[in-house]
C-alpha positions in Angstrom: 4.7 3.8 12.5 3.7 5.7 9.4 5.1 9.0 10.6 7.9 10.9 8.8 10.8 12.0 11.0 9.5 15.6 10.8 6.0 14.5 11.8 7.3 12.5 14.7 9.5 15.5 15.8 6.6 17.9 15.6 4.3 15.6 17.6 7.0 14.8 20.3 7.9 18.5 20.7 4.2 19.4 21.1 3.7 16.7 23.7 6.9 17.3 25.7 7.3 21.1 25.4 3.9 22.3 24.5 5.0 24.2 21.4 4.7 23.9 17.6 7.8 24.0 15.5 8.8 24.3 11.9 11.2 21.4 11.1 14.2 22.4 9.1 17.2 20.5 7.7 18.7 17.3 8.9 21.5 18.2 11.4 22.9 14.7 11.8 22.4 11.1 12.9 23.9 8.8 15.5 23.5 5.0 15.6 24.0 3.2 19.0 23.0 0.1 20.9 21.4 -0.4 24.2 21.8 -4.1 25.1 20.8 -6.1 22.1 18.7 -3.3 20.5 20.0 -0.9 17.9 18.8 2.7 17.6 19.4 5.6 15.2 18.9 9.1 16.6 18.1 11.7 13.9 18.5 15.4 14.7 16.9 18.3 12.8 17.2 22.0 13.0 13.9 23.6 14.0 12.3 27.0 14.7 9.5 27.6 17.2 6.3 28.6 15.4 4.0 29.1 18.4 4.2 28.8 22.1 6.7 29.0 24.9 8.6 25.8 25.8 7.5 24.3 29.2 8.9 21.3 31.0 5.9 18.9 30.6 8.0 15.8 30.5 11.4 17.0 31.9 12.6 18.5 35.2 14.0 21.6 33.7 14.7 23.5 30.4 17.7 25.7 29.6 18.7 27.8 26.6 22.4 27.6 25.9 24.8 28.2 23.1 26.0 25.3 21.0 29.5 25.9 22.4 28.2 25.0 25.9 26.2 21.9 25.1 28.8 19.6 26.6 28.6 21.5 29.9 25.4 19.6 30.6 24.8 16.1 31.7 23.6 14.7 28.4 22.5 11.1 27.8 25.5 9.1 26.4 23.7 8.7 23.0 23.3 12.6 22.8 27.0 13.4 23.2 28.1 12.5 19.6 25.2 14.6 18.2 26.2 17.5 20.4 29.8 17.3 19.1 28.5 17.2 15.5 26.3 20.2 16.1 29.2 22.1 17.6 31.4 21.2 14.7 28.8 22.2 12.1 28.8 25.9 13.1 32.5 26.4 13.8 
């Protein structure tokens, strides 16, 4: 509560990947439901300012091209965003 989307993203990326980022423009949103609860996933473009990403909260990290995003086992809520990102640069 009380955080902007950009502030929350900077904090989460710092905690989960151990890097600092510069948050850019809004890349898209996706609303979805899990059970009776509604969520809205907001995605932003970002640039690494400092550090090297490390898997603090995840099993592995990979760099990939946008065209290859759907080659990975994404969470169902992430798939529509991946498609939007792919379509935004083609």
